[in-house]
mmCIF file of the N, C-alpha and C atoms, coordinates in Angstrom:
data_MODEL
# 
_entry.id   MODEL 
# 
loop_
_atom_site.group_PDB 
_atom_site.id 
_atom_site.type_symbol 
_atom_site.label_atom_id 
_atom_site.label_alt_id 
_atom_site.label_comp_id 
_atom_site.label_asym_id 
_atom_site.label_entity_id 
_atom_site.label_seq_id 
_atom_site.pdbx_PDB_ins_code 
_atom_site.Cartn_x 
_atom_site.Cartn_y 
_atom_site.Cartn_z 
_atom_site.occupancy 
_atom_site.B_iso_or_equiv 
_atom_site.pdbx_formal_charge 
_atom_site.auth_seq_id 
_atom_site.auth_comp_id 
_atom_site.auth_asym_id 
_atom_site.auth_atom_id 
_atom_site.pdbx_PDB_model_num 
ATOM 1   N N  . UNK A 1 1  ? 93.782  89.006  115.675 1.00 0.00 ? 1  UNK A N  1 
ATOM 2   C CA . UNK A 1 1  ? 92.581  89.293  114.925 1.00 0.00 ? 1  UNK A CA 1 
ATOM 3   C C  . UNK A 1 1  ? 92.956  90.137  113.721 1.00 0.00 ? 1  UNK A C  1 
ATOM 4   N N  . UNK A 1 2  ? 92.279  89.910  112.618 1.00 0.00 ? 2  UNK A N  1 
ATOM 5   C CA . UNK A 1 2  ? 92.544  90.686  111.409 1.00 0.00 ? 2  UNK A CA 1 
ATOM 6   C C  . UNK A 1 2  ? 91.398  91.665  111.184 1.00 0.00 ? 2  UNK A C  1 
ATOM 7   N N  . UNK A 1 3  ? 91.750  92.940  111.035 1.00 0.00 ? 3  UNK A N  1 
ATOM 8   C CA . UNK A 1 3  ? 90.763  93.990  110.793 1.00 0.00 ? 3  UNK A CA 1 
ATOM 9   C C  . UNK A 1 3  ? 90.446  94.003  109.300 1.00 0.00 ? 3  UNK A C  1 
ATOM 10  N N  . UNK A 1 4  ? 89.221  93.707  108.949 1.00 0.00 ? 4  UNK A N  1 
ATOM 11  C CA . UNK A 1 4  ? 88.818  93.655  107.540 1.00 0.00 ? 4  UNK A CA 1 
ATOM 12  C C  . UNK A 1 4  ? 88.796  95.034  106.895 1.00 0.00 ? 4  UNK A C  1 
ATOM 13  N N  . UNK A 1 5  ? 88.728  96.078  107.741 1.00 0.00 ? 5  UNK A N  1 
ATOM 14  C CA . UNK A 1 5  ? 88.679  97.433  107.192 1.00 0.00 ? 5  UNK A CA 1 
ATOM 15  C C  . UNK A 1 5  ? 90.004  97.865  106.592 1.00 0.00 ? 5  UNK A C  1 
ATOM 16  N N  . UNK A 1 6  ? 91.125  97.428  107.191 1.00 0.00 ? 6  UNK A N  1 
ATOM 17  C CA . UNK A 1 6  ? 92.437  97.841  106.692 1.00 0.00 ? 6  UNK A CA 1 
ATOM 18  C C  . UNK A 1 6  ? 93.361  96.666  106.392 1.00 0.00 ? 6  UNK A C  1 
ATOM 19  N N  . UNK A 1 7  ? 92.855  95.437  106.559 1.00 0.00 ? 7  UNK A N  1 
ATOM 20  C CA . UNK A 1 7  ? 93.597  94.209  106.247 1.00 0.00 ? 7  UNK A CA 1 
ATOM 21  C C  . UNK A 1 7  ? 94.865  94.052  107.095 1.00 0.00 ? 7  UNK A C  1 
ATOM 22  N N  . UNK A 1 8  ? 94.857  94.574  108.319 1.00 0.00 ? 8  UNK A N  1 
ATOM 23  C CA . UNK A 1 8  ? 96.015  94.469  109.219 1.00 0.00 ? 8  UNK A CA 1 
ATOM 24  C C  . UNK A 1 8  ? 95.707  93.532  110.374 1.00 0.00 ? 8  UNK A C  1 
ATOM 25  N N  . UNK A 1 9  ? 96.786  92.948  110.918 1.00 0.00 ? 9  UNK A N  1 
ATOM 26  C CA . UNK A 1 9  ? 96.677  92.075  112.091 1.00 0.00 ? 9  UNK A CA 1 
ATOM 27  C C  . UNK A 1 9  ? 96.838  92.896  113.364 1.00 0.00 ? 9  UNK A C  1 
ATOM 28  N N  . UNK A 1 10 ? 96.055  92.540  114.386 1.00 0.00 ? 10 UNK A N  1 
ATOM 29  C CA . UNK A 1 10 ? 96.111  93.168  115.705 1.00 0.00 ? 10 UNK A CA 1 
ATOM 30  C C  . UNK A 1 10 ? 96.005  92.081  116.766 1.00 0.00 ? 10 UNK A C  1 
ATOM 31  N N  . UNK A 1 11 ? 96.403  92.405  117.988 1.00 0.00 ? 11 UNK A N  1 
ATOM 32  C CA . UNK A 1 11 ? 96.179  91.521  119.127 1.00 0.00 ? 11 UNK A CA 1 
ATOM 33  C C  . UNK A 1 11 ? 94.930  92.007  119.845 1.00 0.00 ? 11 UNK A C  1 
ATOM 34  N N  . UNK A 1 12 ? 94.097  91.062  120.273 1.00 0.00 ? 12 UNK A N  1 
ATOM 35  C CA . UNK A 1 12 ? 92.860  91.454  120.929 1.00 0.00 ? 12 UNK A CA 1 
ATOM 36  C C  . UNK A 1 12 ? 92.720  90.715  122.254 1.00 0.00 ? 12 UNK A C  1 
ATOM 37  N N  . UNK A 1 13 ? 92.503  91.471  123.305 1.00 0.00 ? 13 UNK A N  1 
ATOM 38  C CA . UNK A 1 13 ? 92.259  90.933  124.639 1.00 0.00 ? 13 UNK A CA 1 
ATOM 39  C C  . UNK A 1 13 ? 90.761  90.992  124.884 1.00 0.00 ? 13 UNK A C  1 
ATOM 40  N N  . UNK A 1 14 ? 90.168  89.866  125.264 1.00 0.00 ? 14 UNK A N  1 
ATOM 41  C CA . UNK A 1 14 ? 88.742  89.827  125.563 1.00 0.00 ? 14 UNK A CA 1 
ATOM 42  C C  . UNK A 1 14 ? 88.545  89.629  127.059 1.00 0.00 ? 14 UNK A C  1 
ATOM 43  N N  . UNK A 1 15 ? 87.695  90.465  127.643 1.00 0.00 ? 15 UNK A N  1 
ATOM 44  C CA . UNK A 1 15 ? 87.385  90.387  129.060 1.00 0.00 ? 15 UNK A CA 1 
ATOM 45  C C  . UNK A 1 15 ? 85.894  90.080  129.183 1.00 0.00 ? 15 UNK A C  1 
ATOM 46  N N  . UNK A 1 16 ? 85.572  88.919  129.748 1.00 0.00 ? 16 UNK A N  1 
ATOM 47  C CA . UNK A 1 16 ? 84.178  88.528  129.934 1.00 0.00 ? 16 UNK A CA 1 
ATOM 48  C C  . UNK A 1 16 ? 83.573  89.384  131.043 1.00 0.00 ? 16 UNK A C  1 
ATOM 49  N N  . UNK A 1 17 ? 82.684  90.277  130.683 1.00 0.00 ? 17 UNK A N  1 
ATOM 50  C CA . UNK A 1 17 ? 82.135  91.220  131.656 1.00 0.00 ? 17 UNK A CA 1 
ATOM 51  C C  . UNK A 1 17 ? 81.220  90.562  132.686 1.00 0.00 ? 17 UNK A C  1 
ATOM 52  N N  . UNK A 1 18 ? 80.466  89.564  132.292 1.00 0.00 ? 18 UNK A N  1 
ATOM 53  C CA . UNK A 1 18 ? 79.519  88.949  133.230 1.00 0.00 ? 18 UNK A CA 1 
ATOM 54  C C  . UNK A 1 18 ? 80.209  88.232  134.381 1.00 0.00 ? 18 UNK A C  1 
ATOM 55  N N  . UNK A 1 19 ? 81.472  87.864  134.195 1.00 0.00 ? 19 UNK A N  1 
ATOM 56  C CA . UNK A 1 19 ? 82.209  87.141  135.232 1.00 0.00 ? 19 UNK A CA 1 
ATOM 57  C C  . UNK A 1 19 ? 82.841  88.080  136.263 1.00 0.00 ? 19 UNK A C  1 
ATOM 58  N N  . UNK A 1 20 ? 82.639  89.391  136.106 1.00 0.00 ? 20 UNK A N  1 
ATOM 59  C CA . UNK A 1 20 ? 83.307  90.356  136.971 1.00 0.00 ? 20 UNK A CA 1 
ATOM 60  C C  . UNK A 1 20 ? 82.305  91.230  137.727 1.00 0.00 ? 20 UNK A C  1 
ATOM 61  N N  . UNK A 1 21 ? 82.765  91.737  138.849 1.00 0.00 ? 21 UNK A N  1 
ATOM 62  C CA . UNK A 1 21 ? 81.947  92.640  139.655 1.00 0.00 ? 21 UNK A CA 1 
ATOM 63  C C  . UNK A 1 21 ? 81.909  94.026  139.004 1.00 0.00 ? 21 UNK A C  1 
ATOM 64  N N  . UNK A 1 22 ? 81.042  94.875  139.497 1.00 0.00 ? 22 UNK A N  1 
ATOM 65  C CA . UNK A 1 22 ? 80.968  96.251  138.988 1.00 0.00 ? 22 UNK A CA 1 
ATOM 66  C C  . UNK A 1 22 ? 82.302  96.970  139.167 1.00 0.00 ? 22 UNK A C  1 
ATOM 67  N N  . UNK A 1 23 ? 82.966  96.745  140.301 1.00 0.00 ? 23 UNK A N  1 
ATOM 68  C CA . UNK A 1 23 ? 84.268  97.377  140.551 1.00 0.00 ? 23 UNK A CA 1 
ATOM 69  C C  . UNK A 1 23 ? 85.297  96.896  139.530 1.00 0.00 ? 23 UNK A C  1 
ATOM 70  N N  . UNK A 1 24 ? 85.326  95.606  139.227 1.00 0.00 ? 24 UNK A N  1 
ATOM 71  C CA . UNK A 1 24 ? 86.269  95.073  138.239 1.00 0.00 ? 24 UNK A CA 1 
ATOM 72  C C  . UNK A 1 24 ? 85.963  95.613  136.837 1.00 0.00 ? 24 UNK A C  1 
ATOM 73  N N  . UNK A 1 25 ? 84.697  95.798  136.518 1.00 0.00 ? 25 UNK A N  1 
ATOM 74  C CA . UNK A 1 25 ? 84.324  96.390  135.228 1.00 0.00 ? 25 UNK A CA 1 
ATOM 75  C C  . UNK A 1 25 ? 84.801  97.841  135.140 1.00 0.00 ? 25 UNK A C  1 
ATOM 76  N N  . UNK A 1 26 ? 84.648  98.569  136.248 1.00 0.00 ? 26 UNK A N  1 
ATOM 77  C CA . UNK A 1 26 ? 85.121  99.952  136.287 1.00 0.00 ? 26 UNK A CA 1 
ATOM 78  C C  . UNK A 1 26 ? 86.631  100.006 136.094 1.00 0.00 ? 26 UNK A C  1 
ATOM 79  N N  . UNK A 1 27 ? 87.350  99.075  136.728 1.00 0.00 ? 27 UNK A N  1 
ATOM 80  C CA . UNK A 1 27 ? 88.803  99.014  136.569 1.00 0.00 ? 27 UNK A CA 1 
ATOM 81  C C  . UNK A 1 27 ? 89.195  98.690  135.126 1.00 0.00 ? 27 UNK A C  1 
ATOM 82  N N  . UNK A 1 28 ? 88.429  97.838  134.470 1.00 0.00 ? 28 UNK A N  1 
ATOM 83  C CA . UNK A 1 28 ? 88.692  97.507  133.065 1.00 0.00 ? 28 UNK A CA 1 
ATOM 84  C C  . UNK A 1 28 ? 88.507  98.752  132.198 1.00 0.00 ? 28 UNK A C  1 
ATOM 85  N N  . UNK A 1 29 ? 87.470  99.540  132.486 1.00 0.00 ? 29 UNK A N  1 
ATOM 86  C CA . UNK A 1 29 ? 87.249  100.788 131.752 1.00 0.00 ? 29 UNK A CA 1 
ATOM 87  C C  . UNK A 1 29 ? 88.415  101.756 131.960 1.00 0.00 ? 29 UNK A C  1 
ATOM 88  N N  . UNK A 1 30 ? 88.905  101.831 133.188 1.00 0.00 ? 30 UNK A N  1 
ATOM 89  C CA . UNK A 1 30 ? 90.048  102.699 133.482 1.00 0.00 ? 30 UNK A CA 1 
ATOM 90  C C  . UNK A 1 30 ? 91.301  102.219 132.759 1.00 0.00 ? 30 UNK A C  1 
ATOM 91  N N  . UNK A 1 31 ? 91.490  100.898 132.676 1.00 0.00 ? 31 UNK A N  1 
ATOM 92  C CA . UNK A 1 31 ? 92.639  100.338 131.961 1.00 0.00 ? 31 UNK A CA 1 
ATOM 93  C C  . UNK A 1 31 ? 92.590  100.733 130.491 1.00 0.00 ? 31 UNK A C  1 
ATOM 94  N N  . UNK A 1 32 ? 91.417  100.636 129.892 1.00 0.00 ? 32 UNK A N  1 
ATOM 95  C CA . UNK A 1 32 ? 91.268  101.012 128.476 1.00 0.00 ? 32 UNK A CA 1 
ATOM 96  C C  . UNK A 1 32 ? 91.597  102.488 128.288 1.00 0.00 ? 32 UNK A C  1 
ATOM 97  N N  . UNK A 1 33 ? 91.085  103.337 129.170 1.00 0.00 ? 33 UNK A N  1 
ATOM 98  C CA . UNK A 1 33 ? 91.367  104.764 129.080 1.00 0.00 ? 33 UNK A CA 1 
ATOM 99  C C  . UNK A 1 33 ? 92.861  105.030 129.200 1.00 0.00 ? 33 UNK A C  1 
ATOM 100 N N  . UNK A 1 34 ? 93.518  104.374 130.166 1.00 0.00 ? 34 UNK A N  1 
ATOM 101 C CA . UNK A 1 34 ? 94.948  104.559 130.363 1.00 0.00 ? 34 UNK A CA 1 
ATOM 102 C C  . UNK A 1 34 ? 95.726  104.083 129.131 1.00 0.00 ? 34 UNK A C  1 
ATOM 103 N N  . UNK A 1 35 ? 95.392  102.897 128.608 1.00 0.00 ? 35 UNK A N  1 
ATOM 104 C CA . UNK A 1 35 ? 96.085  102.378 127.423 1.00 0.00 ? 35 UNK A CA 1 
ATOM 105 C C  . UNK A 1 35 ? 95.944  103.321 126.232 1.00 0.00 ? 35 UNK A C  1 
ATOM 106 N N  . UNK A 1 36 ? 94.759  103.899 126.070 1.00 0.00 ? 36 UNK A N  1 
ATOM 107 C CA . UNK A 1 36 ? 94.528  104.780 124.930 1.00 0.00 ? 36 UNK A CA 1 
ATOM 108 C C  . UNK A 1 36 ? 95.342  106.066 125.021 1.00 0.00 ? 36 UNK A C  1 
ATOM 109 N N  . UNK A 1 37 ? 95.779  106.438 126.220 1.00 0.00 ? 37 UNK A N  1 
ATOM 110 C CA . UNK A 1 37 ? 96.526  107.681 126.391 1.00 0.00 ? 37 UNK A CA 1 
ATOM 111 C C  . UNK A 1 37 ? 98.044  107.483 126.375 1.00 0.00 ? 37 UNK A C  1 
ATOM 112 N N  . UNK A 1 38 ? 98.528  106.248 126.389 1.00 0.00 ? 38 UNK A N  1 
ATOM 113 C CA . UNK A 1 38 ? 99.972  105.994 126.423 1.00 0.00 ? 38 UNK A CA 1 
ATOM 114 C C  . UNK A 1 38 ? 100.592 106.123 125.041 1.00 0.00 ? 38 UNK A C  1 
ATOM 115 N N  . UNK A 1 39 ? 101.779 106.711 124.994 1.00 0.00 ? 39 UNK A N  1 
ATOM 116 C CA . UNK A 1 39 ? 102.516 106.846 123.743 1.00 0.00 ? 39 UNK A CA 1 
ATOM 117 C C  . UNK A 1 39 ? 104.003 106.746 124.056 1.00 0.00 ? 39 UNK A C  1 
ATOM 118 N N  . UNK A 1 40 ? 104.537 105.536 123.941 1.00 0.00 ? 40 UNK A N  1 
ATOM 119 C CA . UNK A 1 40 ? 105.939 105.283 124.265 1.00 0.00 ? 40 UNK A CA 1 
ATOM 120 C C  . UNK A 1 40 ? 106.428 104.138 123.391 1.00 0.00 ? 40 UNK A C  1 
ATOM 121 N N  . UNK A 1 41 ? 107.651 104.209 122.866 1.00 0.00 ? 41 UNK A N  1 
ATOM 122 C CA . UNK A 1 41 ? 108.140 103.145 121.979 1.00 0.00 ? 41 UNK A CA 1 
ATOM 123 C C  . UNK A 1 41 ? 108.272 101.784 122.663 1.00 0.00 ? 41 UNK A C  1 
ATOM 124 N N  . UNK A 1 42 ? 108.320 101.753 123.987 1.00 0.00 ? 42 UNK A N  1 
ATOM 125 C CA . UNK A 1 42 ? 108.448 100.493 124.702 1.00 0.00 ? 42 UNK A CA 1 
ATOM 126 C C  . UNK A 1 42 ? 107.126 99.858  125.103 1.00 0.00 ? 42 UNK A C  1 
ATOM 127 N N  . UNK A 1 43 ? 106.014 100.486 124.725 1.00 0.00 ? 43 UNK A N  1 
ATOM 128 C CA . UNK A 1 43 ? 104.690 99.995  125.101 1.00 0.00 ? 43 UNK A CA 1 
ATOM 129 C C  . UNK A 1 43 ? 103.887 99.722  123.831 1.00 0.00 ? 43 UNK A C  1 
ATOM 130 N N  . UNK A 1 44 ? 103.266 98.553  123.775 1.00 0.00 ? 44 UNK A N  1 
ATOM 131 C CA . UNK A 1 44 ? 102.437 98.210  122.620 1.00 0.00 ? 44 UNK A CA 1 
ATOM 132 C C  . UNK A 1 44 ? 101.301 99.215  122.518 1.00 0.00 ? 44 UNK A C  1 
ATOM 133 N N  . UNK A 1 45 ? 101.073 99.712  121.321 1.00 0.00 ? 45 UNK A N  1 
ATOM 134 C CA . UNK A 1 45 ? 100.097 100.782 121.117 1.00 0.00 ? 45 UNK A CA 1 
ATOM 135 C C  . UNK A 1 45 ? 98.664  100.280 121.105 1.00 0.00 ? 45 UNK A C  1 
ATOM 136 N N  . UNK A 1 46 ? 97.808  101.033 121.746 1.00 0.00 ? 46 UNK A N  1 
ATOM 137 C CA . UNK A 1 46 ? 96.366  100.814 121.752 1.00 0.00 ? 46 UNK A CA 1 
ATOM 138 C C  . UNK A 1 46 ? 95.823  101.166 120.365 1.00 0.00 ? 46 UNK A C  1 
ATOM 139 N N  . UNK A 1 47 ? 94.841  100.406 119.893 1.00 0.00 ? 47 UNK A N  1 
ATOM 140 C CA . UNK A 1 47 ? 94.196  100.714 118.608 1.00 0.00 ? 47 UNK A CA 1 
ATOM 141 C C  . UNK A 1 47 ? 92.742  101.136 118.815 1.00 0.00 ? 47 UNK A C  1 
ATOM 142 N N  . UNK A 1 48 ? 91.967  100.298 119.505 1.00 0.00 ? 48 UNK A N  1 
ATOM 143 C CA . UNK A 1 48 ? 90.568  100.612 119.769 1.00 0.00 ? 48 UNK A CA 1 
ATOM 144 C C  . UNK A 1 48 ? 90.005  99.625  120.782 1.00 0.00 ? 48 UNK A C  1 
ATOM 145 N N  . UNK A 1 49 ? 88.789  99.868  121.209 1.00 0.00 ? 49 UNK A N  1 
ATOM 146 C CA . UNK A 1 49 ? 88.080  98.910  122.066 1.00 0.00 ? 49 UNK A CA 1 
ATOM 147 C C  . UNK A 1 49 ? 86.601  98.960  121.728 1.00 0.00 ? 49 UNK A C  1 
ATOM 148 N N  . UNK A 1 50 ? 85.915  97.867  122.055 1.00 0.00 ? 50 UNK A N  1 
ATOM 149 C CA . UNK A 1 50 ? 84.476  97.784  121.809 1.00 0.00 ? 50 UNK A CA 1 
ATOM 150 C C  . UNK A 1 50 ? 83.910  96.668  122.663 1.00 0.00 ? 50 UNK A C  1 
ATOM 151 N N  . UNK A 1 51 ? 82.595  96.656  122.813 1.00 0.00 ? 51 UNK A N  1 
ATOM 152 C CA . UNK A 1 51 ? 81.915  95.575  123.523 1.00 0.00 ? 51 UNK A CA 1 
ATOM 153 C C  . UNK A 1 51 ? 81.224  94.702  122.490 1.00 0.00 ? 51 UNK A C  1 
ATOM 154 N N  . UNK A 1 52 ? 81.489  93.400  122.561 1.00 0.00 ? 52 UNK A N  1 
ATOM 155 C CA . UNK A 1 52 ? 80.854  92.422  121.674 1.00 0.00 ? 52 UNK A CA 1 
ATOM 156 C C  . UNK A 1 52 ? 80.185  91.374  122.554 1.00 0.00 ? 52 UNK A C  1 
ATOM 157 N N  . UNK A 1 53 ? 78.861  91.263  122.410 1.00 0.00 ? 53 UNK A N  1 
ATOM 158 C CA . UNK A 1 53 ? 78.071  90.396  123.277 1.00 0.00 ? 53 UNK A CA 1 
ATOM 159 C C  . UNK A 1 53 ? 78.370  90.782  124.722 1.00 0.00 ? 53 UNK A C  1 
ATOM 160 N N  . UNK A 1 54 ? 78.970  89.909  125.531 1.00 0.00 ? 54 UNK A N  1 
ATOM 161 C CA . UNK A 1 54 ? 79.271  90.270  126.914 1.00 0.00 ? 54 UNK A CA 1 
ATOM 162 C C  . UNK A 1 54 ? 80.772  90.344  127.162 1.00 0.00 ? 54 UNK A C  1 
ATOM 163 N N  . UNK A 1 55 ? 81.521  90.743  126.136 1.00 0.00 ? 55 UNK A N  1 
ATOM 164 C CA . UNK A 1 55 ? 82.970  90.850  126.273 1.00 0.00 ? 55 UNK A CA 1 
ATOM 165 C C  . UNK A 1 55 ? 83.446  92.244  125.912 1.00 0.00 ? 55 UNK A C  1 
ATOM 166 N N  . UNK A 1 56 ? 84.329  92.776  126.753 1.00 0.00 ? 56 UNK A N  1 
ATOM 167 C CA . UNK A 1 56 ? 85.044  93.995  126.413 1.00 0.00 ? 56 UNK A CA 1 
ATOM 168 C C  . UNK A 1 56 ? 86.249  93.557  125.592 1.00 0.00 ? 56 UNK A C  1 
ATOM 169 N N  . UNK A 1 57 ? 86.376  94.054  124.381 1.00 0.00 ? 57 UNK A N  1 
ATOM 170 C CA . UNK A 1 57 ? 87.474  93.694  123.487 1.00 0.00 ? 57 UNK A CA 1 
ATOM 171 C C  . UNK A 1 57 ? 88.412  94.884  123.364 1.00 0.00 ? 57 UNK A C  1 
ATOM 172 N N  . UNK A 1 58 ? 89.675  94.673  123.737 1.00 0.00 ? 58 UNK A N  1 
ATOM 173 C CA . UNK A 1 58 ? 90.696  95.715  123.664 1.00 0.00 ? 58 UNK A CA 1 
ATOM 174 C C  . UNK A 1 58 ? 91.662  95.315  122.564 1.00 0.00 ? 58 UNK A C  1 
ATOM 175 N N  . UNK A 1 59 ? 91.768  96.163  121.550 1.00 0.00 ? 59 UNK A N  1 
ATOM 176 C CA . UNK A 1 59 ? 92.582  95.857  120.374 1.00 0.00 ? 59 UNK A CA 1 
ATOM 177 C C  . UNK A 1 59 ? 93.874  96.660  120.449 1.00 0.00 ? 59 UNK A C  1 
ATOM 178 N N  . UNK A 1 60 ? 95.008  95.945  120.361 1.00 0.00 ? 60 UNK A N  1 
ATOM 179 C CA . UNK A 1 60 ? 96.333  96.552  120.431 1.00 0.00 ? 60 UNK A CA 1 
ATOM 180 C C  . UNK A 1 60 ? 97.091  96.214  119.145 1.00 0.00 ? 60 UNK A C  1 
ATOM 181 N N  . UNK A 1 61 ? 98.104  97.008  118.831 1.00 0.00 ? 61 UNK A N  1 
ATOM 182 C CA . UNK A 1 61 ? 98.906  96.740  117.649 1.00 0.00 ? 61 UNK A CA 1 
ATOM 183 C C  . UNK A 1 61 ? 99.613  95.396  117.796 1.00 0.00 ? 61 UNK A C  1 
ATOM 184 N N  . UNK A 1 62 ? 99.827  94.732  116.684 1.00 0.00 ? 62 UNK A N  1 
ATOM 185 C CA . UNK A 1 62 ? 100.476 93.420  116.656 1.00 0.00 ? 62 UNK A CA 1 
ATOM 186 C C  . UNK A 1 62 ? 101.989 93.613  116.588 1.00 0.00 ? 62 UNK A C  1 
ATOM 187 N N  . UNK A 1 63 ? 102.717 92.903  117.439 1.00 0.00 ? 63 UNK A N  1 
ATOM 188 C CA . UNK A 1 63 ? 104.181 92.963  117.446 1.00 0.00 ? 63 UNK A CA 1 
ATOM 189 C C  . UNK A 1 63 ? 104.721 91.767  116.673 1.00 0.00 ? 63 UNK A C  1 
ATOM 190 N N  . UNK A 1 64 ? 105.204 92.013  115.479 1.00 0.00 ? 64 UNK A N  1 
ATOM 191 C CA . UNK A 1 64 ? 105.653 90.918  114.621 1.00 0.00 ? 64 UNK A CA 1 
ATOM 192 C C  . UNK A 1 64 ? 106.868 90.190  115.167 1.00 0.00 ? 64 UNK A C  1 
ATOM 193 N N  . UNK A 1 65 ? 107.676 90.850  115.985 1.00 0.00 ? 65 UNK A N  1 
ATOM 194 C CA . UNK A 1 65 ? 108.875 90.226  116.514 1.00 0.00 ? 65 UNK A CA 1 
ATOM 195 C C  . UNK A 1 65 ? 108.627 89.304  117.697 1.00 0.00 ? 65 UNK A C  1 
ATOM 196 N N  . UNK A 1 66 ? 107.380 89.114  118.103 1.00 0.00 ? 66 UNK A N  1 
ATOM 197 C CA . UNK A 1 66 ? 107.063 88.284  119.258 1.00 0.00 ? 66 UNK A CA 1 
ATOM 198 C C  . UNK A 1 66 ? 107.109 89.096  120.533 1.00 0.00 ? 66 UNK A C  1 
ATOM 199 N N  . UNK A 1 67 ? 107.008 88.413  121.664 1.00 0.00 ? 67 UNK A N  1 
ATOM 200 C CA . UNK A 1 67 ? 107.042 89.139  122.933 1.00 0.00 ? 67 UNK A CA 1 
ATOM 201 C C  . UNK A 1 67 ? 108.429 89.059  123.558 1.00 0.00 ? 67 UNK A C  1 
ATOM 202 N N  . UNK A 1 68 ? 108.626 89.804  124.629 1.00 0.00 ? 68 UNK A N  1 
ATOM 203 C CA . UNK A 1 68 ? 109.943 89.889  125.248 1.00 0.00 ? 68 UNK A CA 1 
ATOM 204 C C  . UNK A 1 68 ? 110.429 88.567  125.818 1.00 0.00 ? 68 UNK A C  1 
ATOM 205 N N  . UNK A 1 69 ? 109.516 87.677  126.173 1.00 0.00 ? 69 UNK A N  1 
ATOM 206 C CA . UNK A 1 69 ? 109.944 86.390  126.728 1.00 0.00 ? 69 UNK A CA 1 
ATOM 207 C C  . UNK A 1 69 ? 110.624 85.523  125.684 1.00 0.00 ? 69 UNK A C  1 
ATOM 208 N N  . UNK A 1 70 ? 110.464 85.861  124.417 1.00 0.00 ? 70 UNK A N  1 
ATOM 209 C CA . UNK A 1 70 ? 111.090 85.081  123.343 1.00 0.00 ? 70 UNK A CA 1 
ATOM 210 C C  . UNK A 1 70 ? 112.501 85.552  123.023 1.00 0.00 ? 70 UNK A C  1 
ATOM 211 N N  . UNK A 1 71 ? 112.945 86.642  123.637 1.00 0.00 ? 71 UNK A N  1 
ATOM 212 C CA . UNK A 1 71 ? 114.257 87.207  123.360 1.00 0.00 ? 71 UNK A CA 1 
ATOM 213 C C  . UNK A 1 71 ? 115.118 87.143  124.609 1.00 0.00 ? 71 UNK A C  1 
ATOM 214 N N  . UNK A 1 72 ? 116.373 86.691  124.450 1.00 0.00 ? 72 UNK A N  1 
ATOM 215 C CA . UNK A 1 72 ? 117.250 86.675  125.632 1.00 0.00 ? 72 UNK A CA 1 
ATOM 216 C C  . UNK A 1 72 ? 117.557 88.104  126.072 1.00 0.00 ? 72 UNK A C  1 
ATOM 217 N N  . UNK A 1 73 ? 117.688 88.274  127.374 1.00 0.00 ? 73 UNK A N  1 
ATOM 218 C CA . UNK A 1 73 ? 118.003 89.597  127.910 1.00 0.00 ? 73 UNK A CA 1 
ATOM 219 C C  . UNK A 1 73 ? 119.435 89.944  127.538 1.00 0.00 ? 73 UNK A C  1 
ATOM 220 N N  . UNK A 1 74 ? 119.605 91.069  126.914 1.00 0.00 ? 74 UNK A N  1 
ATOM 221 C CA . UNK A 1 74 ? 120.941 91.509  126.506 1.00 0.00 ? 74 UNK A CA 1 
ATOM 222 C C  . UNK A 1 74 ? 121.293 92.747  127.326 1.00 0.00 ? 74 UNK A C  1 
ATOM 223 N N  . UNK A 1 75 ? 122.314 92.622  128.125 1.00 0.00 ? 75 UNK A N  1 
ATOM 224 C CA . UNK A 1 75 ? 122.744 93.701  128.991 1.00 0.00 ? 75 UNK A CA 1 
ATOM 225 C C  . UNK A 1 75 ? 124.232 93.576  129.211 1.00 0.00 ? 75 UNK A C  1 
ATOM 226 N N  . UNK A 1 76 ? 124.944 94.689  129.356 1.00 0.00 ? 76 UNK A N  1 
ATOM 227 C CA . UNK A 1 76 ? 126.385 94.601  129.647 1.00 0.00 ? 76 UNK A CA 1 
ATOM 228 C C  . UNK A 1 76 ? 126.668 93.833  130.933 1.00 0.00 ? 76 UNK A C  1 
ATOM 229 N N  . UNK A 1 77 ? 125.707 93.797  131.829 1.00 0.00 ? 77 UNK A N  1 
ATOM 230 C CA . UNK A 1 77 ? 125.894 93.103  133.107 1.00 0.00 ? 77 UNK A CA 1 
ATOM 231 C C  . UNK A 1 77 ? 125.529 91.623  133.015 1.00 0.00 ? 77 UNK A C  1 
ATOM 232 N N  . UNK A 1 78 ? 124.871 91.218  131.927 1.00 0.00 ? 78 UNK A N  1 
ATOM 233 C CA . UNK A 1 78 ? 124.428 89.831  131.810 1.00 0.00 ? 78 UNK A CA 1 
ATOM 234 C C  . UNK A 1 78 ? 125.620 88.901  131.603 1.00 0.00 ? 78 UNK A C  1 
ATOM 235 N N  . UNK A 1 79 ? 125.568 87.757  132.222 1.00 0.00 ? 79 UNK A N  1 
ATOM 236 C CA . UNK A 1 79 ? 126.621 86.752  132.041 1.00 0.00 ? 79 UNK A CA 1 
ATOM 237 C C  . UNK A 1 79 ? 125.995 85.506  131.461 1.00 0.00 ? 79 UNK A C  1 
ATOM 238 N N  . UNK A 1 80 ? 126.748 84.795  130.683 1.00 0.00 ? 80 UNK A N  1 
ATOM 239 C CA . UNK A 1 80 ? 126.256 83.559  130.078 1.00 0.00 ? 80 UNK A CA 1 
ATOM 240 C C  . UNK A 1 80 ? 126.835 82.347  130.746 1.00 0.00 ? 80 UNK A C  1 
# 
């Protein structure tokens, strides 16, 4: 998703709230709170969250290099 306010790209996860129980909604709220408090170079950074219609939208920073599944594991123990 592109934020029109700053012209930057972000990744957005949408969670359909109506399809979940109250307990699952509470867990989604806890996940958002936890993501917003994390600060580590190995974890994609939280940007913001909001509710749009019946979806919880969690916005995270965009990783231009792709995800880890696109990169071969490089380790001294790895063999080819």
